[in-house]
Residue, then its C-alpha position, 0 to 999 in steps of 0.5 A: m730495865g730488865d737485862s738491858v745494857k746501856t752506857v752512861r756518860g760521866a766524869c771523875p769527881h776526884d781532886c785531880p787536874d785530869t777530871c776524866a770523862m768516864v763511860v759507865t756500862v750498866e746491865g740490869g741496873r748494875a754498873i759492870k764497867v767504868a772506862g775512860a772516854a776515848d773521844h775526850p782529848t785529854t782522857d784519851g780512853f784511859l783512867c788512872t789506876k785508882v778510878n779504874r777500880y771505881l766499881e770496887r768503891t761503889y759496891s764495897q761491902d763497907r759502904l754506909l747505906y743507912p743513917m745512924k746515931r752514935v751509941g758508944p763513946k766519941g771516937s769508938g765508931v759504935f752506931e745504931r741505925i735510924s730513919w732519915e726522918e729522925a736524922v734530919e729532925t735531930i740535926a735541925a733541932r740542934f741547929r735551931d737551938i744553937a742558932a738561937d744563941d749564935p749561928q756562927a757556932i755552927q761550922p761546915y767543913s768540906y773540901g775535895g771529896t767531890m769536885g762537882l759544883v752540884q754536890g760540892e758547892s751549891m745547896d750546901r753553900r745556900f743552906f749554911h749562908r741562909l743559916g748564918a753559920s761560920l764560913l769556911d776558908r778552904t785553904i788546905c790544898a791550893s790557896a797559897g799557890a793560887a794567891g801567889y800566882r794571882v798577884t803575878i799573873g792575875a788568875s789561874i790561867g796558864t799553858d794549855p796542857e794539850r800543847f805540852s807535846e810541842s815544848r822543847l823544854i819541860i820543867i816539872w816543878g813540885s809535881n809528880p804527874i804519873t801519880s797525880n796528873v797522869h793524863l799530862w804524862p803522855m803529852i810530856l812523853e811525846a815531847q820527849r820523843r820529839g827531842a824535848r828535855v824534861i827536868a824534875i825539881d823535887p826533893y824526892r825522886s818520885l816516879t816521875a822524876e825517875k823518868c825525866d832526863e834530869h832530877i834536881a833534888l833541892l831541899p824542901g821549901t827552898d823553891g823560891a830561892l832557886a827561882l831568884a837565883m835563876m833570875n840572877v843568872i838570866i838578868g846578869e848574863g843578858l838572857v832576858d827577852h827585853d821586848y816582852v818585858e818592856r811591853h808586858t811586865i811591870g817592875f823590871e828595874q826593881l826586880v834587877e836590884r832584888v835578884r842581886e841579893y840571890p847569887p847562885e853561890a849563896v843560894a846553893k847553900i840554901v837549896g842544897i844543890p851546886a851553884e853550877t847546877i843553878i847556873r846551867l838550869a837558868r841558861e837552859y831555861a832562858t835559851t830554849r824555845p818553847a819552854v814550859i814549867r808545870l807547877n803543882y802544889g808541892m812547893q806551896r806547902h811551906a811557910g813561903g809557899g805563896m811567895a815561892v809560886r809567885t817567884v817561879s811564875c815571874l820566870p816565863a815573862l822574863v824570858g818571853a816564854w809566853r809567846d809560844a802556845s807550848g811555852g809559859i807555865l801551868l799551875s791550874t786551868s781553873g781560872a779559865f772557866g766562867m761558871n756562875t758561882a754566885a747563882l750556885h752559892r747565893p751569898d745574898l742569903m747571908p743575913n750578915r757577914p759571918r766570921t771565917i774559920n780556916m780549915s787548915a787550923i781546924g784543930d785550934a778552932l775546935l779547941g777554942y782558938h782562931r789562928e791568923v797570919r801576919f806577914a811583914r819583912n822586918g830585919n832578921a825576923h821570919p817574915v811570917s808570924e801568927l796570932l792565936k785569939p780566943l774564938d767567940p763563940p766557940i764551935r758547938a756543932i760541925y757538919v763534915y762532908n766531902s772531907n776526912p779532917v781527922a786524917v787529913a788536917p795537920d797537927s792531928r793530936k789537936v784535931v782529934a782532941g777537938f772532935n773528941r769534945e763531948d759538947l761538940f755536936t758532929v754530923v758526918h755525911e760519908i760513903f765510908q766510916t772514915d776516921t772522922a765518921d767515928y766521931a759523929d753523933i749523926l752519920l749519914p750515908a752518901t752516894t758515889q759519883l755513879e749515883q748522882l748528877d753533877i757538873h764539873r770544871a777542871y784544873g788540868h784541862h779546858y773542858v766542862m764535864l757533865n756526870q749523869p747518874s748511871i745507877e740508883p743510889l744504894g741502900e738509903a744513900k743520898p747526895n749532898s744536894e738532897v740532904f741539904r734540901l731536907l735540912a732546909r725544909a726542916m729548918g723552915f727555909t722557904e726561899p725558892c732556891f732550896s727547891d732547885s733540882d740537881e739539873e736546875i743547879a747544873r744548868q744555873a752553873i753554865c748560865s754565864d755571860h763569861p766569854h769562855m762559856r759561850g756555846i756551852e749548851w746543856d743538850d750538848l753536854v747531855s749527849r756528849g758528856w763534855a764541851r770545850l771552853n770557847l778558846p782558840e785551838r792553839f790557846a796562848p793566853f799571854a802571847n800578847g800580854g793581856f794579863l789579868t792583873p790590875s795593871g794588865k801586865c805580869e807584875f814583878y812589882s805588885e802594888s796590891l801586895a804593897v798595899q797590904g804591907i807585904d814586900p811587893l817584889p819576890f823574895f825568899v821566905p824560908p821554911f818555919e822549920s829548917e836548919q837555917s831558920a830554926p837551928e836549935l829545933a834542927r839540933r833536936y829534930p834534924l830531918a825534914i819530912i814531906s808526905p806526898p801522895a801515895h800512888s794508890f791513894l787520892n788524899t784519903s779516898f781509895a785508902n780503905l779499898a782492898s786493892s789500894l791497900k794491897m798495892e801500898k802494903e803498909p805505911r812506910l818512910d823512905m830514908h837515904p842510906h846516909d841518914a839511916t846508917a847514922r842511926a843504925i837503921v837498916d831497910g825494913d826496920e820498924v821506926s818511930v818518927f817524932n817531934d814535939r807535936g806527935a809520933l808515928t810508927v812506920r816501916v823504913r825503906v832505905t833508898d836514895k830516892a830520898r835525898v840526904g836530910v829528908v825523909v818521905a812518908p807517902s800519904i794519906w793513910w787512914k789512922k784506923l788502918t795503921r799499926d799505931g792509929r797514927n799517920a804523917n799528920d801527927v807530926t805536921s803543924q797548923a802553921l799557915t803560909d805567907l800568902g793564902a793562909a794555907a797548910t804547911f804540910y811539908d814544913a816540919l822537922v822530925e827525928v827517926e829512931k828504931a821503934r824498939s829504942r823509944 
């Protein structure tokens, strides 16, 4: 290559709705610049502050470059270099030994370290399916909201983000686009410039909420109650679009009866905002056209997260907001893609249907217990309960890739105890030596996005994205796909699919008869880097009904829930831990804690880079002046945040960005980079949501004291 300069089309791999189109400039085989593609309609020539620093990530001196094996105690992070041949044979030998007894004792664990289909869910799925390993229920982020949305709307399809600029009212509900969906923000600003009102509903005055026309700071976990009270007003004051409701919904008469149980005056006490605010919000929403709601996953991280998303998702049909291309609701666009996931995953390779382990309860699972959700509305009892059963066989090996569970999984004390088991064989494939990597028996070096091929769908726009490698892998780093090819060969798997190249896998992904995939051609992706789904320019998915539910309508009444023994109508599921649902617990731990993303981190990605750490400085806790004064805490104090599950030490920032009764710990910090080796997940719970069995990260009560007094 010499000193030649070239540009390579790529795509951001990270767990963000934007899935940006990137252009990488390479000189002499080294990437020298990463930029947003100016010709991509949503990327529009710029990247977020995190991915702008992607070269720092790729060329970090802390990169893992060679396979290693543990030579120190579990968790010590002491390793010595070995060859790839030794690493692969060690893993294969242990897997063969365990599988001879029961392959379900082998557990894969992965999530959104890359959102690519090649490196995130292809050869890995094939390998573990063929092995007969336990399946993984990947619930840690979005499954509750997806489940609630699905039983109401039918699939994760919603308002086209490119139409937000035409809306007259935008409600940003449980979302902070400036931090976690930055390419939607210019469209919101354009709507605002044209006269639209922008309202944020969030317990915390985030960077986004600060720039909205109004911020409604409700109590955590009460979003569903607020939506029910809004429906009470809309129906009670005759603000319903009866024509749309009659044509395109089911269960309106039953919904009318249900929302009578949620008058604004009563709900105000639940949500912690005035009844007048609820009434005004409902009227404004019902009488403004076009009106759009941007949901995100903040509201689903509570006991009733799935039902909350279901309830809010009823609102657009009630007022006919779906009639407009710039009206409706957006949770995710992922359901619009018709990728050929069966060809990628190859579920037919499974010898039998193995058990499934919930990743949000990995602490329990590693300690020998299986956690199940039970959902039944019985009198005054909490509708969501759980059952812990012994796990048979116990997990004897875990293979971690695209995730950092020691830092990100809830109830950290149990997670660490599980990974600390001497009898647990642990493989970690990573870019850096994360908190989880410290517990590995075999540690493998992974490639970054600049070093691997991948194809991506998105959950914040409607474009298929191709990432082409721009540089050769550094050191001996290998992509996930190649490692699983090596392991399949070592295990003696002879099926032809284990020889597929990354390009062949990517081509298989787009080889689909789904109507939205028509016209998506490989050569076009190679030359341009992206292609829009086969959708109308002014995509209004449910303007004329056609919901993807069993009834073909927006389901206020869900027969599929009724069949499961779940209330078929929306209702409020309170948090597990709150003053109203757990008064005795709240007397000991009176503050609700939430841990939204720190602006410079993306989960734990980027959280070890010098530039990110410089921006975030140190772990902090935002606390309202009222709560701080009551505890004789002043700005800058070092405080202990604790409950029965654990504790962490942070620096407090006294600010009215947090509402009274709520403390906020921007996250997720690597444990090894904090002052006490702990992070916010030391106080979170493994309790699971009502629908989707997801993590309840924002459903926890704590107390806060000056660190020296504890």
